[in-house]
C-alpha positions as CSV (number, residue, x, y, z in Angstrom):
1,M,129.6,126.5,74.8
2,A,127.2,126.5,71.9
3,A,124.6,123.9,71.5
4,V,124.9,121.2,68.9
5,A,122.9,121.9,65.7
6,R,119.5,120.3,65.4
7,P,118.7,117.9,62.6
8,Q,117.2,119.9,59.8
9,H,114.1,118.5,58.1
10,S,111.0,119.3,56.1
11,S,107.5,118.0,56.6
12,A,106.9,114.3,55.9
13,I,106.0,113.4,52.3
14,A,102.3,113.8,51.8
15,I,100.7,111.7,49.1
16,D,97.0,111.5,48.2
17,T,95.2,108.6,46.6
18,T,96.2,109.8,43.1
19,Y,99.9,110.2,44.1
20,S,99.7,113.8,42.8
21,N,100.4,115.7,46.0
22,K,103.9,115.1,47.3
23,R,106.9,116.9,48.9
24,T,110.5,116.1,48.5
25,M,112.8,114.7,51.1
26,K,115.1,117.7,50.6
27,N,116.6,118.9,53.9
28,Q,115.3,115.7,55.7
29,F,118.9,114.6,55.7
30,G,120.5,118.0,56.3
31,V,122.8,119.1,59.2
32,F,123.3,116.3,61.7
33,L,125.2,116.1,64.9
34,S,128.2,118.4,64.8
35,A,131.3,116.4,65.7
36,A,133.3,119.6,66.0
37,L,131.1,120.9,68.8
38,L,131.2,117.7,70.6
39,F,135.0,117.8,70.6
40,E,134.8,121.1,72.6
41,L,133.7,119.0,75.6
42,A,137.4,118.0,76.0
43,G,138.2,121.4,77.3
44,L,135.2,121.9,79.7
45,L,136.7,120.2,82.8
46,A,140.3,121.2,82.8
47,P,143.1,120.7,85.3
48,P,143.9,123.7,87.5
49,E,146.7,125.0,85.2
50,A,144.3,125.1,82.3
51,A,141.7,126.7,84.4
52,M,144.0,129.5,85.4
53,A,144.9,130.0,81.7
54,Q,141.2,130.3,80.9
55,E,140.7,132.7,83.8
56,G,143.5,134.8,82.4
57,A,141.9,134.8,79.0
58,G,138.7,136.3,80.5
59,E,136.7,133.2,81.2
60,R,136.2,132.0,84.8
61,P,137.1,128.4,85.5
62,P,134.2,126.0,86.2
63,I,132.9,125.9,89.8
64,C,132.8,122.2,90.8
65,E,131.6,120.6,94.0
66,P,133.5,118.7,95.2
67,A,136.5,120.3,93.6
68,V,138.2,117.0,92.5
69,L,140.2,116.0,89.5
70,S,139.0,112.4,89.6
71,G,135.7,111.0,91.0
72,F,132.1,112.3,91.0
73,T,131.4,116.0,90.8
74,R,129.0,118.7,89.7
75,C,130.2,121.7,87.8
76,N,128.8,125.0,86.7
77,Y,130.3,127.0,83.7
78,E,130.3,130.6,82.7
79,G,127.2,131.1,80.7
80,G,125.0,128.7,82.7
81,D,126.0,125.2,81.4
82,N,126.2,122.4,83.9
83,Y,127.9,119.0,84.2
84,V,127.2,116.2,86.6
85,G,129.1,112.9,86.5
86,F,132.4,111.3,86.8
87,V,135.8,112.8,85.9
88,A,139.3,111.6,85.5
89,N,142.3,114.0,85.4
90,G,139.9,116.9,85.2
91,L,137.9,115.5,82.2
92,P,134.5,113.8,81.9
93,N,135.2,110.1,82.1
94,G,132.5,107.5,82.7
95,R,128.9,108.3,83.1
96,G,127.8,111.9,83.1
97,T,125.3,114.5,81.9
98,F,126.1,117.8,80.3
99,V,123.2,120.3,80.3
100,Y,123.4,123.4,78.1
101,S,122.0,126.7,79.4
102,G,119.5,126.6,76.5
103,G,118.0,123.3,77.7
104,D,119.7,120.8,75.3
105,R,121.7,118.0,77.0
106,Y,124.0,115.1,76.4
107,E,123.7,112.1,78.8
108,G,125.8,109.0,78.6
109,E,129.3,107.7,78.6
110,F,132.5,109.8,78.3
111,R,136.1,109.0,77.8
112,N,138.9,111.6,78.0
113,G,136.5,114.4,77.9
114,L,134.5,113.2,74.8
115,P,131.2,111.4,74.4
116,N,132.3,107.8,73.9
117,G,130.1,104.8,74.2
118,R,126.3,104.7,74.6
119,G,124.5,108.0,75.0
120,R,121.9,110.4,73.7
121,F,121.8,114.0,72.8
122,V,118.4,115.6,73.6
123,F,117.3,118.9,72.1
124,Q,114.8,121.2,73.8
125,D,112.3,120.6,71.0
126,D,112.5,116.8,71.7
127,A,114.6,116.0,68.6
128,R,117.4,113.6,69.7
129,Y,120.2,111.3,68.8
130,E,120.3,107.9,70.6
131,G,123.1,105.4,70.1
132,T,126.8,105.0,70.0
133,F,129.4,107.8,70.1
134,R,133.1,107.3,69.3
135,N,135.6,110.0,70.3
136,G,132.9,112.7,70.2
137,V,131.3,111.5,67.0
138,F,127.9,109.9,66.6
139,V,128.5,106.7,64.6
140,S,125.3,104.6,64.9
141,G,121.8,104.6,66.3
142,R,118.7,106.8,65.8
143,A,118.0,110.4,64.9
144,I,114.5,111.3,66.1
145,Y,113.0,114.5,64.7
146,S,110.6,116.7,66.6
147,N,107.9,116.0,64.0
148,G,108.0,112.2,64.6
149,D,110.3,111.2,61.7
150,V,113.0,108.7,62.6
151,Y,116.3,107.7,61.0
152,E,117.9,104.5,62.2
153,G,121.2,103.1,60.9
154,S,124.9,104.0,60.5
155,F,126.4,107.4,60.3
156,D,129.5,108.8,58.6
157,V,131.5,111.9,59.4
158,V,131.0,114.4,56.6
159,R,132.8,117.7,56.0
160,N,131.1,120.4,54.1
161,V,133.5,121.5,51.4
162,E,132.2,125.1,51.5
163,S,131.8,125.8,55.2
164,G,134.3,123.3,56.5
165,E,131.7,122.1,59.1
166,V,132.1,118.5,60.3
167,S,128.9,116.6,61.0
168,S,127.6,113.0,61.5
169,Q,125.2,112.1,58.8
170,P,123.5,108.9,57.6
171,G,125.9,106.8,55.7
172,G,125.8,103.1,54.7
173,R,122.6,101.1,55.4
174,G,119.7,102.7,57.2
175,T,116.0,103.2,57.5
176,F,114.1,106.6,57.4
177,R,110.6,106.4,58.7
178,F,108.2,109.3,58.2
179,A,105.6,110.2,60.8
180,N,102.9,109.4,58.2
181,G,104.1,105.8,57.9
182,S,106.0,106.1,54.7
183,R,109.6,104.8,54.8
184,Y,112.9,104.5,52.8
185,V,115.1,101.5,53.5
186,G,118.5,101.3,51.8
187,E,121.8,102.9,51.2
188,F,122.8,106.4,52.2
189,F,125.8,108.5,51.3
190,A,126.8,111.9,52.7
191,G,123.5,112.2,54.5
192,Q,121.0,111.3,51.8
193,P,119.6,108.2,49.9
194,F,122.1,107.1,47.3
195,G,122.3,103.5,46.0
196,K,120.0,100.5,46.2
197,G,116.9,101.0,48.3
198,T,113.1,100.6,48.7
199,F,110.6,103.4,49.2
200,V,107.1,102.6,50.5
201,H,104.3,105.1,50.2
202,V,101.7,104.9,53.0
203,V,98.5,106.9,53.0
204,N,96.2,106.8,56.0
205,G,97.9,103.7,57.2
206,V,97.6,101.8,53.9
207,Q,100.5,101.0,51.7
208,R,99.7,102.4,48.2
209,L,103.0,102.0,46.3
210,R,106.4,100.3,46.7
211,C,109.4,101.2,44.6
212,D,112.6,99.1,44.5
213,G,115.7,100.1,42.7
214,Q,118.4,102.8,42.5
215,F,118.0,106.2,44.3
216,F,120.1,109.1,43.6
217,N,119.3,111.9,46.0
218,E,117.2,113.2,48.9
219,S,114.4,113.8,46.5
220,L,114.2,110.1,45.9
221,D,114.8,110.4,42.2
222,G,115.9,107.1,40.6
223,K,114.9,104.1,38.5
224,G,113.5,100.7,39.2
225,T,110.3,98.8,39.7
226,C,107.2,100.1,41.5
227,T,104.3,97.9,42.6
228,Y,100.8,99.3,43.3
229,N,98.5,97.7,45.9
230,N,96.0,96.9,43.2
231,G,98.5,94.6,41.3
232,D,99.7,97.1,38.7
233,R,103.4,97.3,38.1
234,Y,105.6,100.0,36.8
235,Q,109.2,99.8,35.4
236,G,111.2,102.9,34.7
237,E,112.3,106.2,36.1
238,Y,110.8,107.9,39.2
239,R,111.0,111.2,40.9
240,Q,110.2,111.9,44.6
241,G,109.6,108.2,44.9
242,L,106.8,108.2,42.2
243,P,106.8,107.1,38.6
244,H,108.1,110.1,36.6
245,G,110.0,110.2,33.3
246,T,110.0,107.2,30.9
247,G,108.7,103.8,31.8
248,T,106.2,101.1,31.3
249,L,103.0,100.5,33.3
250,I,101.7,96.9,33.3
251,R,98.2,96.8,34.6
252,S,96.8,93.8,36.5
253,D,94.4,93.1,33.6
254,G,97.5,92.6,31.3
255,S,97.2,95.9,29.4
256,R,100.2,98.2,29.3
257,F,101.3,101.8,28.7
258,S,104.8,102.7,27.7
259,G,105.9,106.3,27.5
260,L,106.1,109.3,29.7
261,F,104.9,109.6,33.3
262,R,104.3,112.6,35.5
263,G,103.6,112.6,39.2
264,G,102.9,108.8,39.3
265,Q,100.5,108.9,36.3
266,P,100.8,108.1,32.6
267,F,101.2,111.3,30.6
268,T,99.7,111.7,27.2
269,G,99.9,115.4,26.9
270,E,96.4,115.9,28.2
271,E,95.4,116.8,31.7
272,G,94.8,113.7,33.8
273,G,96.9,111.3,31.7
274,S,95.2,108.0,30.7
């Protein structure tokens, strides 16, 4: 049985004191937990009739000790995968742990052969999902990335129209915290920020900029109001969570600049802005 696909992500957004160095959130919200692969668990512990059918198809049946259809058991599968836990009618049911030969594992509650209830899927590189599973699908909880980024909130089942792959991705309300302290809190759709939200830039533990408004994609493009920690305020468009496009900067001394912005700074057509 193949391991579940890891969450795909890029490095956390890096922003210097001038807000000129930045990276997009593209791929941060990429492939999430594959519901299709989790559904394969339904066939791992099969009744004797199914086991014989598998054997006839060239796959040996699982070796379980004790060899019971209901109760507690330990099973080894062709390819080196292992399961330990409770079964009912030959399927995982109750608490159990499934360990892939490559080192990934699911540990938690099962029902009728599928992860159902509280559980976590741990990848060998320490990325993991922790939360609630329903009929083999991860529906709410935390996705923790190996680089320290964390998403916490609700998940929706999403089908890729090109590949047909089904996956659990952020949907609804959630919070994405970057390892550097920056965070996005708001609405998600199809695995990426989409709707009302707030993005907070943090540099060396200090909040430098907060943007509230509409966000349109994983690059944090949108429009709204941004407040700097020195009291300056910006209203307009932003890209990658920074003022970019048309807008108005109202400085704390009352002066203002209306026009174009690039990379968080007023743009007058000269290097360095104004």
